[in-house]
N, C-alpha and C positions, 0 to 999 in steps of 0.2 A: 342388449347389444347397442342400442342407440346411445347409451351413456358413454360407450367407448369412442364413438364418433365425435360426440360432443367434447370429450376430454382432449382428443387429438386436435380438434379445432381450437379449443381454448388455449392449448399450449402454443400452437402456431400463432394465434392472435397475440398472446402475451409476449412471445419472443419478437414478433415484428414490431409491436409497440415499444419494446425496449431498445431494439436495434436501429430503428429509423432515425431517432435523434442522434445516435452515435455516427451513423452513416452520413448524416447531414454535416456534422462537425468535421468528420474525416474528409469529406468532399472539399470543403473550404480550405482545410489545411494542405491537401494535396493539389489543389487547384483544379479538381475535377468538377468544374462548373460550366454551365452553358451561359455565356455572356450575352447581354442584349446587343442588338445590332444585326445588320444583314437580314437574313431570313427569319431570325428569331423574333418572336413577338413579345418576349418577356420584358418587363420593365426593370427588373433587377436580376442579378446572377442567380441561377437555379442549380442546386446540387444535382449530380448525375449518378450517385451511388445508391439511391433509394431502392432500386431493383435488386441490388445485391443483398440488402437487408431482408427483403421479402423472400428472395430465393433461399437464404439461410433459414428463415422461419418455416418455409415449406419443408425443408429438409428435416427440421426438428419435428414438425407435425407428422411427417411420414415415418420417421423413426419411432415416434411414440405409437403410431397406429400399427406399425409392424410388430412392435413389442406386445401391444394389447391383443392383436389378432393372431399371434403365433400359435400354432397347434401345441396343445399341452399333452405331455406323455405321462 
């Protein structure tokens, strides 16, 4: 049973590692960046869509877990 948890985790990890660079590029293309100045302490613009990539990865991991733990008839 622990192998199923590990598989769901590895799928979520792989999806997040694949999507985060894409989300970074998309953030810069769309202008969804936090610019330095004011109350921001960043020295350079920071992308703001990384959370979306992590959310999608969690959805994939949850879907895999639901499939692996579904009752068999």
